[in-house]
N, C-alpha and C positions, 0 to 999 in steps of 0.2 A: 400523481395527484397534486404535486407541489405547485405546478404552473397555474391551474385553475384557482388554487387557494390564494396565490399572490394577487391575482386579478380581483378576486372577491374581497379579500381583506382590505384592499385599498379603498373600497367604497365607504368603509367606516371612518376614513380619515378625510374625506373630501370636504365636509363642512368648514373646517378650519381654513383651507385654501380658498374655498368659495367666498368666505367672509372678506378676504383680501381683494376679491374681484367685484365686490359691491352687492352681494346678495341681500345684506341687511338694509341697504339704502333703497334697492329696487322693489322689495316686496311690500312695504318696508317692515323691518323687524327691530324691536328694541333689544337691548342687550339681554334682558330677561327672557324675551320670546325666543331669541336665538339659542340661548342656553337650554331652554325648555325643549326646543325642537331637537337639539342634539341628544338630550336625555331621553326623549321618547323612543329612540332607537333601542336603548337598553331596557326600557320597560317591556317592549315587545319581545326582546330576546329572553328576558328572565321568565316571562309567562310561557312562551312557546318551548323553552328548553325542557320543561317538565314533560312534554308530550311528543316532541318531534321524533325521537328514536323509536317510539312504538310503531310508527308507520313502516319502518324498515323491516319489521318482522313479517309484514304481509305483502310488501312491494319490493321488486327487484332493487337492490341498493344502487346500481348504476342509474336506473331510471329515476329513482327517488331523488338522489342527490343532483342529478343533471337537471331535473325539472325545478328543483329548488334554486339552482344557480340561474336558470333561465328567467324564472319569475322574479328572482332577486334583481337581475339586471333590468327587467321591465319596470319594476318599482323604482329602481334608482333613476331611470330616465324620467319618471313622473315627477321627481323632485324639481325638474327644470320647468314644470308647468303648474306647480302647486299654487302659486298666485297669492297666497296669504299665509298668515301664521297658522291658522287652523288647518289649512290644507297641508302645510308642511308637517304639522304634528301627526296627522293621519298617515301621510306617506312614510314618514320616519318610523312610525310604529310598525307598519307592515314590513318595512325593510328589515327591522329587527326580528320579526317573526320568521321570515324566510332565511335570514342569516343564521338563526338558531338551527334550522333544518340542516344546513350545510356544516356549520362550525362544530356542532356536537355529533353530526352524523358521520363525518369523515373519520374521527378517532374511533367511533363505534365500528366502522367498517374494518379497521385494523384488528379489532378483537374477534371478528368472525373469519379472519383469513390467516392469522398467525397465532401460535401458542403464546401463553402468558409471558414467557421469558423474553419474547421478541417484541412486545408491545412498546416498551419505553423508548427504544432507539427510534422506532418508526414514528411514533407520535411526536417525539422531539423534533424530528426532521420536518414534520408537518407544521408544528408550531413555529418553527424558524421562519415560515413564510411571513409572519407578522412584521418582524423588524426588516426583513428583506423588502417587503412592499413599501415600508416607510422610507427606505433608502432611495427608492426610485420614484415614489409618488410625487415628491417635491419637484423633480425634474419634469414630470408630465404636467403638473399644475403650472410650472413656470412657462413651459412651452405653450400651453393653452392661453395663458395670460397675455402672451405676445400677439395672439390673433386679434385683428382689428374688430372691436366690438361694434355691433349694429343695434338699431332700435328693435329689430325683430329677434335678434339672438345675442344675448349678453354672454360675456366670457364664462361666468359661473354656470350658465345653462349649458354651454358647450362642454364644460368639464363634466357635468353629470351625464350628458348624452354620450360622450366618448367613452367614459369608463363603464357606463351601463351597457353599451354595445359590445365592448370587449368581453364583459362578463357573459353576455348572451352567446357570443361566438364560442367561448370556452365551454359553456354549458352544453351546447350542441355537440361539440367534439367529444365531451366527456361521456356521452351516451355510448360511444364505441370504445373509449379508452378505459373507463373505470371497470373494475371487476365486479362480479356479483358474489356468490358464495362458492366455497371450494368445489361443490359438486355440479354447479351449473354455469361457471364462467366460460363463455363460448370460446375465447381465444386461448384457453388451456387445452393441451392434448389430453386424451383419455387417461394416459398414465400419470400426467401431472395432476389431474383432478383426483385420482385415486390416492396419490401420495399426499396431497393437501388434505383430503378427508381423513386419512389415517393419522396425520399429525394432529389434527383437531380432536379426533376421538381419543387418541392417547393422552391428550392434554385435558380431557374431560370437559370440553367446551361444546355446548349445543348451539350450532350456528344458525338454526332457523326453527320455526314452529310458533305456536301461539303464545301470547303473553299470559303468565300465571299471576293474577293480581294479588293473591295472598302472599306470594313470594316477594312481589314488588313492595307491598306494604311492609313486610318484615325487613326488607333491605333499607327502607326509609327510616327505620328505627335504630339503625347502626350509627353510633356516634362518630365513627371514623369517616363515614360518608359526609357528614356535616362539617367536620374539620377540613376535609379536602375542598368542599364547596367554599368555605370561608377563605381558605388560602388562595384558591383560584380567583374568586371574586376580587380579593385584594390586589392580585396581580393584574387582572383585567382593568380594574378601575384606574390604577396608576398608569398602565400602558396607554390606554385609549384617551385618558384625560391629557396626558402629555402630548400624544400625537395629534389630537384634535386642536388643542389650543396653542401649541408651540408657534405656529405661523403667526397668529394674532399677537402673541407676546413679543416675538422677535420684531414684528413690524412696529409695534408700539415703542419698543426700546430704540429702534433706528430713528423714529420720528423725533425723538428728543434731542 
């Protein structure tokens, strides 16, 4: 799961690199409009995060997450043809919606495959894709910036298209690579499925079935949940702010 995650995580970092390639001048976007376009991604994510994992109760996780990645890649490509500030707002909003389906869905998949004692290590490996993507994303952006820009295809458009296509390719491959639930993952042997189901039953974890809304509402009243949300949002805000605007800040410092 780590490789698709790296490809997808990088899409959230592209605007900072695209700004250095002239997206603000070509659309054109003021500094306020550019910042708003970047922020619209997080608006879509925050709204969709409340509902995205509900779908995984009724749809095969491998198909659900793969389709989210594929649509995510398509929406990322649409950034190249947004054409205006309002168009970029809309595209970035829906990019955040489908990002939420994957980013929150992948850790949720861990909870239906492994006992509670094994969640932390696996989710931490998954989250490590974020800094890993940042380490290599700048190289990709630099390579794209060296391509000769034309009137029909600007460098920043090529950046959105290339990284969108990579995400679509990984999304298609993920249909066959990602697991489903312990009892119906096709590439597990019958004995492996039985062992996986037994481990989850012994852990008291219900891996599938309908959503009980009364239980959900009761969980939303747990103060510990909101503390975790506050901690996670603080981490996300700092991480993505730095990763998005660092290229612009560095370029500004170099110009002096």
